[in-house]
LOMAR-815836 format. One record per residue: residue in one letter; y, z, x of N, C-alpha, C in turn. Coordinates in steps of 0.1 Angstrom, whole numbers, plus 5000, padded with zeros to 4 digits. Atoms other than C-alpha are relative to their C-alpha. Example, Ala and Ser with C-alpha at 12.3 -4.5 7.8 and 13.67 -1.06 7.14 Angstrom:
2
A498850005009495550785123501250005009S498950004991498950715137501150084992
***
This chain:
496
M501450005007514147185195499149885006D500850094995511146995208499449894990R500550105009510046845176500450044985I499649985013510846805139499049954991T501150035011508046795111500650024986E499649995015508346765074498850064992Q501049945009506646965047500850014987D499349985013507347025010500350155000V499749865001507047405012499550075012I500449914989506847645041499950144996V500249855003505547995036499850085013V500149934988506248255062499450134997G500949895002503548505065498649944995A501450045004499748495059499350114994G500749905007498948795039499849984986N500250025014498248855003501149924992A499050075008501548754989500349865005A499850124994502048475013498949894996L501150105003498748305007499949974985C500050015014498948364969501249894997A498950105001502348164972499749875005A500250134996500947894993498949934990L500950055009498047834967500749964988A499350035011500447834938500849895002A499250124997502747584955499149885001R500950104998499647364963499649954985E500350045015498847374925500949924995R498950095005502147214920500049865007G499950124993501246934943500749995013A499149994989503347034971499150005013R500450004986502446995008500550135006V499749874996502347345022499550035015T500449954987502247485057500450165000V499849854999501847865064500350045014L499849974987503348015095499650155001E500449864999501748345107500450045014R499549954987503448535135498850055008A501149934993500348725146498849885004P501350104995497248555165499150014988E501050005011494448465142499250134999G500949895000492448775152500850134993E499149885006495349005138500749944988S499350065011496448775109499750084987G500149945012496948885074500950114996G499049905003499749125076499450134996N500549875004499349465061498949994990S501150025010497149325035498650035006R501450004993494249315060499750155002Y500049884997494749685065499750104988T500049935012494549805030498550034996A501449965008491549965010499649904990G500250095011492049704984500250034987A499949965014492749904953501049924993V499050075009494549724925500250064988R499849935012496349864896500549894991F499750105011496549644865499650064985V500149975015496649664827498649954996F501450045006493049664812499850094988G500249945014491849764777498550075000G501349934999488349874788499049915008V501050074993485049754802499949854998N500250145003485149414785501149925008D499150064990488349334805499549995014L500649984985486849454837498849905003V501250094999483849234831500449865005E499450144996486248924835500250005014L499849994986486949034870498850045007M501349954994483549184878498849964991P501150045011480948974858498750065005D501449964995478149124881499950154996L500349865004478549484867498750004992T501349985006475149614857500150054986E500149935014474249704820500250145002D499849834999474150074833501450025001E498449994997477750034846500849984988R499150035011479049864815499950124989H500249915011477550144793500150155003N500249854996477250464813501150045010V498949964990480450454837501250004991D498849985008483650584822501249945009F499150054994486050334835501550034995G498649975007488850444810500649864996T499350125002491650214801501350035007Y498550004994495150144814501049924993T499150085009497850024790501249965007R498750044996500949854794501050115001E499049904999502850154785499850115010Q500449924988500950374809500649955013Y499550064986501850134837501650025000F498649995001505550124826500450155003D499849864997505450514825499950055013D500449964985503850564859501049945009L498950074990506250314876501350074999G498749925001509250464860500250145004R499949864997508450814864500050025016L500149994985507550784901501149955008T498850054994510550574910501350074995Q498749945006512950804890500749914991W499650105010513450524864501149915007R499050104994515350314891499349865002S500750134998512750034892500649894993D499450105007514349704884499249964989P500850025011513249654849499549844998D500550144999512849264852498949995009L501350014988510549304883498950084994A501249925004508649584866499249934988E500650075011508049374835499149885005A500750114994507049074855498650055007L501249954994504549284875499050054991I500849955010503149464847499349894991D500650105008502749184823499149895006G500850104994501348954849498850055009S501049934992498949204866498649934998F501350045003495749124848499749845003D500250155000496248744846499949965014T500050044986497048714883498650035006L501349974993493848894894498949914994R501050105005491948664870500249875007W499750124991493748374888499450015012M500650014986492648494922498750015000R501350015000489248534911499549855000G500250135000489348164905500149935015Y500050044987489948134943498950085008R501349914995486648354949500550125007V499749864997488448674954499250094991R501049915007485848924943500550144998F499649875002486349274930498850084995N501049915003484149574925500650134997P499349855003484549944911500250085013S499749914987486050184936499450134999Y500749885001483450444934500350115010G499849904989484050604968501350055002R498649944998487650664964500650044987Q499249965012488550684926499150054989A500849935010485550844909499350105002F500849894998484051164905498750004991R501149995008480551234891500150134991V499849875009481151484861498849984989D501350005010478051594841499149885000G501050124997475951324856500549864997R499450145003478251034848501449995008Y498750034992480950864870501249984990R498750015008484450894857501149965010F499050044993487350704870501350074996W498749915003490850884872501249925006G498650034995494550814877500349854998G499550155004494650454861499549895011L500650094991492550294891498550014999A501450035001489150154887499449905009V500450134993488949844908500549985015E499550044987489249734944499549865004V500550114995488949414961498650005009W501150004992485549344976500249995014G499750004986485549405012501450055004G498649944996489049575010500849895004G499150084995491849425028499549885008P500750114992489749215053499449904990G500650095010487749075023501049914993L499050075008490948985004500549895009V499550104991492448805034499149905003Q501050114998489248625042499949904989A500250085011488948495007501349914998L498750105002492548365004500249925012T500050094990492448225039498949884998E500950095003489348035030500349914989A499550075011490847924998501149895005A498950114994493947775018499349915007G500750104992491547595041499649894990A500750095008489747455012500949914991H499050075008492947334996501149935010D499250084992494347155026501450075005I498849934995496847425036499950055014P500049964987497247455073500850145004I499549854995497947815089500249975014L499650004986499847805122500050155005Y500049874994498948125141500950005012G499149984988501148275166501349944999A499050075003503948095150501150094993R499049935006507148305145501249934996A498750065006509948195122501150075005T498849934994513148275140501450004992D498850035006515948125118499749904988L500050085011516347955084500949885005V499050124997517747595087500749964986E498950035011520747535063500649885000E499250125000522147215054500449974985D499450025012524447125026499950094989G500049895009524347465011498650054995A501349965006520547485008499250035012V501049984990517647615029499249895002R500850144999515847305043498950025011G501250004991513247455067500250135009V499949894990512747705096499849955014D500450014986512947725133499050085004V501249924997509847835149499850025016R500349994985508947975183498350035000R501549984997505047955193499749995014G500050014986504548065226501249965007R498850074993506847865249500649894992E499750105007507047605224501150044989R499049985012510147585200500249864992F499850125008510347345171500650034985R499549985013511747285137499149944989L500750055011509947255105500849984987R499150035011511747085076499150024987A500649985013510947165039501049994989D499149985012512447145004500150154995A499949865005511647514999499350095011V500649904991510847815020499750134993V500449875006508948125008499850105012L500149904991509548435029499050114994A501049915005506448665025499550075014C500549954987506248835060500250155002G500049874998506549195053501550085000G498849934997509149475056500350035014F499649984986510549645086499350135006E500649884996508049925091499650015014S500550004985506949825126501249985008N498950024991510449805138500550155001A499549864998511250165152501450024999E498450005000514950095156500449994986W499550015014515349975120499650114993R500449875007513150275108501150105002T498949884998515650515124501349964994R498750055006518650315113500050034985Y500150005015517650295076499350124994L500949905006515050565070500550145004G499449884996516750825092499350065013P500549954988516151045122498650054999G501449955001512551125131499049894996W500950095006511150805115499549915012D500650064988510750655151498850055006L501349934996507950905155498949974992A501250035010505950785126499049915006K501050124997502650595131500249894990V500050135009502350245116498649984994R501450025004499350205094499549875001G500550125000499149845095500549925012T499850114989500349525115501250055008R498649984991502749565144500949884999Y499250115001504249235134501050004989N499049995010506249345103501250075005T498849924994509549415121501349954992G498850025008511849265094500549865003D499450134997512248905105500449924988G499750075012512148765070501450054993I498849935005514749015058501349955008R498850034992517048945088500449864998M499650135003516948575083500649974988A499350015014517748595047501450065000L498749935000520548845052500949905008D499150094993521948595079500549884992A499650105008521848345053500950034988G499249975011523948535029499250084989A500749945011521248705009500550154997M499649875003521849024990499050105004P500949894996520249345004499950084986Y500449955014518549534974499050105002G501249915000516449834967500450135009H499949864993515850174985499749985013W499950034986516650095020499750125009S500349884993516250455030498750064995G501349975004512850475014498749925004C501250074996509350385022498650074993H501349955003505650425014499350075013A500649934989504050695038499250104997V501049925005501050885038499650095012G500749924990498951155056499049915008W500750094992497350975086499450075012D500549924991495051105112501050015012R498949984991497251255139499749925015N500350064989495351105168499649844998A500050155001495450735153500849955010P499250094992496850475174501549974995P498750035006500550375170500049914990F500050095010499750085149498549994994G501350015007496849985126498949955009D501350044992493249935141499249934991L500850075008491349675124498550054998A501549955000488049815134499950124990V500149895007488950135114500649984985G499250045012491249985087500750114994D499449895007492550215062499550135001N500849885001490150495070500750115008F499249884992492750695092500750084989Q499549935012494150795057499350124997K500849885004493251135044500650054986H499549995013493751145007499350104990S500749915008491551424994500750145000Y499349875000494251694999500150084987P500149925013494251784961498950104999L501149915000490951944967500150125009G499949884989492052184995501550045001I498649954997495252315010500649925014M499450044987497652185037500850105007V499249904994499252405062500749925013N499250054989501952335089499850095012A500349934988502152465124500550154999D499749875002503752785111498950084992G501149945007500452845092500350014985R499749985014502052805057499749864993R499950135009501552565028501349964998F498750065002504552345022500149904989V500050095009503652134994499050034988D500949985011501952144959498949885001E501050114998498651954968499549954988G500450055013497751944932500949974988A499050035010500951844916499749884991D500350115007499451524904498849935006F500950074992496551284911500449945012R499650054986496751164947500649874998N499350145001497650804934501450014998Y498649995002500950944924500750095010T499349934992501851164952499849965016Y500350024986500251034984500949925007A499250094993502750774991501450065004R498949934997505651024994499750125008Y500249884991503851315012499949975014G499850034986503951125044501350055005K498849954995507551195047500150165000V500049855002506951565037499450045013I500649964988504551585066500849975013L499150034989506951405090501150115002D498949905000509551685081499550145005Q500549874997507251965092500150035016P500049974984507452135127499049915008D500850094991506051895153499349894993Q500350115009505351635125498450004998F501450015004501751735116499750124991A500649895009499651935092498550005002W501549995002496052045086499649994987Q500649995013494051985055498850085002V501149904999491552265049499250004988F501050005011488452255027498850095002D501249924997485352475021498949924994S501250095001481852365014499949984984K500050045014482452374976500449854997V499450145002484452044979499849915009V500350094988483351885011499349884994P500850115005480851674992500949914992L499050085008483851544970501049925009L498950064993485951424998499849845001R500250164999486651045001499349955012D500750044990484850825023500750015014E499150004987487550815050499850135009Y500449874994486551185059498849995009R501350004993483351085073499849885010I500050094988484350825099499950065013R500249944987483650865135501450055006E498649974993487450845146500850094992V499449895009488551165129500450125007T499549894994490551455141499650124990K500749905008488251755127499550115007V500749894995487252095133499250094988A500749925011484652315115499750145005A500449874995483752675115499350074989G500749925008481652945099500750104991T499249915006484353175090501549965000V498650044999488053145082500750055012E499549944988488853365111499749915012E500450094991487053135133500649865000L499350125002488752835119501450025003A498749984994492052985125500249985014G499850024986491552975161499849875003K500350144996490552615161501149904994L498950085006493552475142501249995012E499050034990495452315172501550014995G498549995003499252415171500450084989V499849925012498952655142500050145003D499949865000500053025140498750044994P501349965008496553175133500250124991E499749895009497853495119500649974987A499350045012500153335095499049924991F500950075008497353105085499150104993L501049905007494953385077500850074987R499149945010497853545057500049904987T499750105011498353215037498749994992V501150005008494753185029499750114991R500249885008494453545018500749994987E499050015010497453494995499649914991Y500450115009496353164981498750044993N501349975007492753294974500250114988E499749895011494253594954500749934989A499250075010496453344935499249904990V500650115008493853114922499550054987R500449965013493153114885498649954997T501550035002489353124884499550004985D500350015013489553154847500049874993V499950125005490252804843498949905007P501050084994487352554848500649895010F499650114990487552314878499449864995N500550145002487351934870500849915007P499450094992488251694896500549874994A499850135007488451394872501250004991V499049985009491251534851501050095007K499149894996494351734857499650124993D500849885006492552054850500850134997G499149875003495452314850499450115008R500349884993493452524874501050015012G499049994990496452634894500050155006T499849874993497752944911501150074994R498949915006499953234901500750085012G499349914992502853404920500249955014L499750074988503053164950501349955000A498750084999506353034964499749864999V500350145001504652704968498749994991P501249985008502252674938499149885002K500950105001499252464934499749984986S500150005015499152324899498749964995N501350055004495652174896499050015011W501250014990492252174913500150105010A499949894990492752504930498750085000N501349924999489552664943500350095013R499849914988489452974967499349945011L500550044987488652905003499050105004D500849884998485653135004498549975003E501450044998482352935009499949935013P500350074986481452845046499049894997P498950024989481352625064501349944995F498750065004484952525064500349895009E499750124992486252195076501649984999A498450035000489952095085500249875009F499750134994491451765094501649995003Q498649984997494751725113500549854997I499250135005497251455100501450005005T498750014999500551325106500649894991C499450095009502851075090499649855005G500450134999501550715086501049914991I499350085007504150455074499349874995T500650115005502850175052500949884999F499050115001505749965042501450064993T498749965004509549995035500449934986F499750035013511149985001501249904999G498850085001514449805008499649865004G500350144996514649425010501049924993L499050105005516149124993499850004985K499950035015517249064957499449874996V500550115006515248814937500149994986D500050015015515448664902498550004995E501350005006512448624878499149895006A500850114995511448304896499950035016C500049964986511548494930500949925009R499050074991514548284941500950115007V499249914992516548484968501449994995L498650005006520048584954500850025011D498949954990523148594976500850114996T499349875003525748864977500949974987E499350035013527448684946499250014989G500950015011524348704926499449884997E500650145004523548334928498949985010P501250044991520248174941500449925011I499950084989520248044975499049894999P501050125002518847694970498949985010G501250044991515347644985499550135006L500549874992514848024994499450094988Y500949915011512148244976499450115010A500649874992510548584986499150064992A500949935007507748784978499450105008G500749904992505749084989500950125003E499349884996507049385008501649985001L498550034998510449235015500749984988V499350005012511449214978500450144997G499549875002513649514971500250014985G499649975014514249694939498750044992L501149965009510649764926499550145003F500449854997509950094944501150085005Y499049914996512150394949499250145001F500549874998511050734963498650005000N501349995001507550674954499349884995Y500950125002504650444943498850034993P501549985005501750414920498949935009G500850064990498850354942499249884993G500650145004497250004939501049914995T499150105005500549844930500549905009G499350084991501449704962499249865001L500750144998498749424965500349934986V499850065013499149354927501449945000S498850055001502849314931500249885010G499950124991502449084962499349894993A500650115006500048864943500849954988V499250035010502148854912501249925004F498850074995505348764929499849905010G500450134992503648544955499749884992R500550115009502148344928501349934994R498950055005505548314911500949935010A499150074991507448224942499549875004G500550134996504947964952500249894989A499850085011505047814918501349944999A498650055001508847784918500349925011A499750074988509047664953499349865000G500850145002506347394946500749924989A499450095010508047284915501349945005R498750054995511447244933499649895010A500250114991509747044961499449894995T500650115004507946814939500749944988A499250065010510646764913500449865002
***
């Protein structure tokens, strides 16, 4: 090693969870250094690529005003933000994870959700209503749906910028291009990390280390090893730097692997998107308005219930379903009745889209799809739609289909009003569910269930919270809640 330097707390990573950890440790009086593997222009981990939705407990507009004091009087009185109770959050998280979510982690997440966002606002993180993604205008009034009403101002880039500026204001240096390679262990405790920065190698000593550097979604070999065959073909929605470094270092130090190692968050993603995330486009390669139309595969057949639930509760698992289709793609198809309701990401320039004046013309434009089978699918679907049930995109309206092998349970409309639009998608992986086991203070536990002294973890690399699926907007909140906890505990240890 070329040099040895001293700190109280080292945070590995510079995304949402990591920077929340750094700020919380600094609040305890600790000297903190942040290590970011990416160069400054690509910093922020997956947090920088998100749309910024946050799921938290709130009792109504009065709670929301605490996060968004600049809501207008019209918004306060004429927008239906709804409520989202502690019980609803537990039910959603439990139901979607098939009741496998670690109860201690779930309780910490849910009970800490609102207070943590309020704490972040103290660091000048701003929030605003998520109109373009989570609200429909019904009878002249905006109505939010699916338990989500708020997003970070500026999305992921805005979040990372605010937290990075807060770190700078509180004398927390961030070393960019600095990859932590190994944990330093002495006398049975973690005492720092070895770092590679370009050609330079050095050791940073500390009383505590917080690992918050993401899962292994950007590691094609690990994806194939743990998620299974075909996952090497998935596109990565976010940073190319989340290759499992933090998990590997902890496992080498004796940490307990925990959670759903063969599971991940994966969505429908533009088929012609680049292999990794593009910060110029951000989260807009996603295509999440599928509940309003139908999805067909290369065989021209529907393969999933597009209206099984609000997209918040299905989108994170449908990426795998798309990956399992022939040639790993699908087309989402809409007619003019619902095109005005499509989310903002359908209107970007970088989109794989075709349009046609007739269904027959559209069939010939769907690259890779059997046109005759597609026409048969549309005909059978149109005949099965229950037109006697009113359509309402802001509730689970029960407007479904009858007699189809693959039903559509809600929001079914006949595809019969031109022009028609279709969007080609594939699988985009967001983050992996398997990781490390931590306790309520985010101390990393070893294979005997005992804390590894001096080692903490937060963010994607914490296992045990998500299994099979994920309630939309939970990722950023869990990163912030556990990042804050990890930083507070690490700071307390370092300054005791």
